[in-house]
Each structure stands twice: as structure tokens, then as C-alpha cells.
N, C-alpha and C positions, 0 to 999 in steps of 0.2 A: 283501407291499406292493410293488412296482412302478410304476415311470412311464413312459408313452408318449408320441411325439407322432411327426404324419407330415404333410407337406405334398407338397401335389400342385399346381404351379404349372402356369395354365391361359394366364398372359401371357408369353408369349417375351421382353418385356422384365423382368418380374423373374427370370428365370433366371442372370444374374450374381447375384443376390443370395443365391438358392439355401440359401448355408453362412452366410452373415449370420442370419438367418431362423432355419434350423433350429436355430443353437447358441444362439440367444437362449431357443427354444422348450424345448430340451432343458435351460437352465438355471432352467427353472420346475418341473420338477420333479425336479432333485437330491435333494429333501430323500424323498422316496417310495424311490429307491434310490440309496445310498450306497456300496455295493460293487463295484460295477464299471459299465460302460456299453459300447452298442456303436454303429455311426451302418452307415448305407448311403445313398450317394447313387446317383443314376441321372443320365447323361446329362455328366459332366465329360469332355468330350473330354483334357484336360491327365493325366488318372490315365489315361485307357482309349482312347486316341486309335483315331481312326475306321481303322476297318480291321483294330483288333485286338481279342485278346478280352483277359478279364480273369480271376486267381485271387486271391484271397486266403488267405493260408495261416499257420496258425501253426506254426513249425517247432519239431521235436526242439528239447531242452538241447542246449545247445555247435556245436549249427548257424548259422551265420552268413547273411544273406542275400547275401554276396559267393559263399560257397561254393555257393549259390541261382542264381546268375547263372552261374558258371563251368559249373554242371552242365547248366543249359539254353543255352551258349552258341550252339548248334546253330541254335536259335528266334530271335536275336538280340531276349533279351529286356526287358523295363524293368523296374526291379527296386526296390522304396523301402520303404523301412521304415517302421514307425510304431509304434514300442511292441509290443506282444505280434505285433500284425499285421504279414506284408508283403504287397504287394502285388503280382502280377507281371504285366504287360502284354506281348502278343505278337503277330506278324503272323500267328496260323494259328487253326483253329476251335478253338472252347472247348471238346470233348473231347479235343483232341488236346493242348489244354495242360494239362488238370485232368490226363490219362495221364501225360504228362513228368514233372511236380511227385511224382506218386505212385511213379513209377517212380523219380526220382532219390533222392527221401526217402520211403519207404513209412510213415516213422512221422510224417511231418507228416501235420496236421489241418487239409483244406481245407475252410475257414470261408462262401466263395463265389467266385461265377462265372456267367459272361455278356460279352457285349459290350456293355453298358452299364451295368454295376453293380461300385461299390466297396463292398466290405464290411472294416468296422474292430471286431475288440473284444478287451476287455481289463478288468482289474482295477486299481481306482486309485480317487479322487475324479473322480466325468464331468466336474467344470471342466477337469482336469487333462487328462485323456484327450481333451476336446477341443480343447484347445493340439497334445497329442502328434499327432491324426487331421489339424490346419491345417483344421476342419471350416470357421470363418470362412472360409478361401479356397478353401470349394469350391461349387462350379456345376451347372448343371443342371435337367431339369426337374421332379423328384421326389427326396424323401428321408424317412430316418424315423431314429426313435434310442430309445434302452429303456434305462431309469436301473433298476438290480435291485437289490432286497433277499432275497438269498436264501431259498427257505424248502423247497425240493424235494432241491436237491443242492448240491456245493461250491461255492465261490467261485474260479472257476477261468478263464481265456481260453473254454476250451470249453464253458463252461458260461453264460456270456453270452449276450444277443442282440444281434442279430436271428438267430436259424438261417435259414440260405439253402442247402439242400438241393437247389435244380433253379436252371437257368439263368437267371438274372435274374429271382429268388425271394425272399420276403426276408418272415418273419415273426416280428412281436413278441406281447408273451404277458402280460398283468398277471391272476394268478389262479393256479390250481390245478385240472387235470385228475385226476378222483377216480380212473378207471379207465385210466388211460395203461397202469399195470401190461398188463394185457389185451392193450389195442391196440398195444401195441409186441410183444408174443410174435405176434398176428396176423401183423404187418409182417414180422417177423424169417423166419417162416413163408413168407413171399413171397418172399425174399430181400431185404428190404430191410435195411442195415446202420446201422448209429448208430455219433457220436462223442461220446456223453454219457451220462450218468445221469439229465438234464435231462426232466423232464414236456413241456416245448412242444418240443422238439425229436421227440417222437412225432407231435404236431401239424401241423409242419409236414410232415413225412415223410407222414402222411398226404393234406395236401394237395397237397404234390408228386405224391403217385402218381393223384389223382386227375384233376388238371391234365395230367399224363403221357398221361391215356387219354383228351382231349380234350375235358374239362369246362372250364368259365370260371370265374376267382374264384366269382361267386355260384353257382353252381351244390355247388360246391366245399366250399365253406362251411357252404351248406344241410345239405351231407352231413355234413361235421363236426359240425354242431349238433345231427343224430339219432344221431352216433356217441358224441360223447361226453359224458361226466360231470363236474358242477363247477362252479366259479365262475371268468368268464373275462371279458376282453376283449381284441378279438384286433385288430391290423389288419397286413393281407398285404396284397404290393406284389407288381409282374411288371411287365415290359415294356412292357408299357402301361394296365396297372391298379392301380387303389390301393382299398382293402374293407374294410371295419370290421364286425366283429359282435360281442355281446353275450351270454352266456348269456340263457338263456330267463326267471328272474328277474333280471336284470342288477345282483347283486351288485356287480361293480365299475363306478367309475364312467368317464364318458368323457363329452367335449361334443364337436361338430361345428359348423364354422363353414365357409361358403360361401360366397364372391363371384365375382364374373364374372372376377375374375384366379384364384381359388386355392378349393380346397377345403384343409382343416385339419381336423385330428384333435387330442386332447390327453387326457389322464387328471383335469385341472383348467385352468378356464379362465385361470387366471394365465400359464401357458405360452401362448397363444394373444393375451392384450390388446396384443404391441408388434409386431402385424404390422399391415403397410399396408391400411388401408379398413377396420379392425376393426369401428369404428362403426357401419356400414352392412350388416356381416356376418350373413347369415344365421342364428342361433344355434338350435342344438335338442341333446336328450341322445338318442343313440339309442337307438328302441323296443325292449326284451325280444327277442332273437331274434330281429330282425328284420339282414337282410343289407344294407348299405348299400354299391352300388358303380360307381364310376365307372373310367372308362376315356381315355382323350390321344386 
């Protein structure tokens, strides 16, 4: 059992409140996943300045953020530690920054990258981690969060959600894929590499491969539905999109709320209850197997 929340803001006047709203939503699903928590924020220019790429990193044991900053000095990086995660932003390309981090510290794990995205992952109580990430202080136009109760892999930062394996892409998952090992082997044969034993990472790598082939979120998730067995609710985000899908028999809970100002989803309604305008929102449970997608 895990908890998922996501918020896609349509009204720019709400952008300064993104973090506060997302933290309130996260606290509404704490009991669903006390092992660890992860967060992704889109559009916070204080974390990822305009004209910069950003990479979120889990550094090897014994490596400090200061050592990473020194190793990347030629790129003039802004390095910000937040618990297990270190966020690096620099005025360069995304691929160049990812390559520089991996060259400097081959044992580091890149957990997110893009021009509009900051990802944070760590183990511990979700409320404490929200404070570590300064979630309440975040601004932007879109965000998601996940609280984890581990069932398929160890409780480690690498196993936390979201899984962000393509530029400005994130996936969070409540459930379990029963045929993930087979799909993992297929992806490995295609040259895909993995950072964890988590079944959810297989889903994220599959979606990333479809997006890289030019599909949009809706088509990529329809392909996932046809390929993966198991029970799941997924929230997937991109540089301009927000999408939700449940398995064909809808084993895992989800609720969506929409107003003219925002779209939100959560594993439980209580996570949505404090959103502005919730009393007038259109509320519904996603239908089994149907992909719901919104674009910026």
C-alpha cells in the first residue's frame, strides 16, 4: 500500500502556493506509506533557474555535496543538499550535466533531470522529509508526491518514488506489476539500464522509451496497460503533461478533482479536502483501464 498525490495548476495565481498545497496533500496519505517519500516539483525557478538544467542525485557514501560542487566547478553549478538528495543546477544542457555528474562520480545515482524539474527522494517519515525538502516553500505549476510502504524491494532512497528516468518525466505507482521481470529483461536487451530492483522503475523505463519514440503520455500509458499485468494506479508527469491510469479492474484506489484553477489526484479524498475550491470541484473515480491526460 502506497500513497499518491499530484497537482496540476491551471491558474498562475496559485503557482506561489504549489508547495503548501502539495505538502497538505502529502500529509493526507502519510498512513499509506510511512517508509519513505519522494517529491517532484515543476517550474520552481529558485531551484532550477531559467536557462539552467538540473540533476537530482543520490551521492555515493562518503561523498559530500561540496565535493560534487568542486568536481563540477567548470559548469558554475548551484548545489543544494536536501537529505539523501542533492540537487545540481547549471547553465548547460541536460545531457551535458548528467554526463558531467556521472563522470565525476560514477557510483552516483541520477534520480531526476530536466530544465523544469526538481526531484527529491529519501527514507524516513514523510512529514519529516517534506520539511527536509522545504516542500512548503516550493513554487511552480505542477507537482507530485508519493509515500511508500515497500513490498517489492528494499527501503532505500533508490527504491523510493518518483522514478524520473527521462528528461522532465516522473512516474509514481501504487500497486504491483506481476510481469515486471520479463519486461525488465526485454528492456535490458534493448540497452536500457536500471538503478534499482523496484518494479515501478520498469514501468517508468517503459514509459520513457515510448515517449522517446514520439508518443504522448496517453499513448504511452495505453501501451503500458496492454503490456503490464498486475494491479496499479499510476500518475505520470512530463514537461507539459499530467496523466492518470488504473489497471483494467481498478484494484487500487484513486480520486480525481477538477476545477478551472487546477486538476488534482490522490489515493484518498482526504488528501484533496483542503484544496481551494474543492467544494465546487468535479470529483470522480477514474474508470478501470482508462487514461486521463491533461496538458499545460
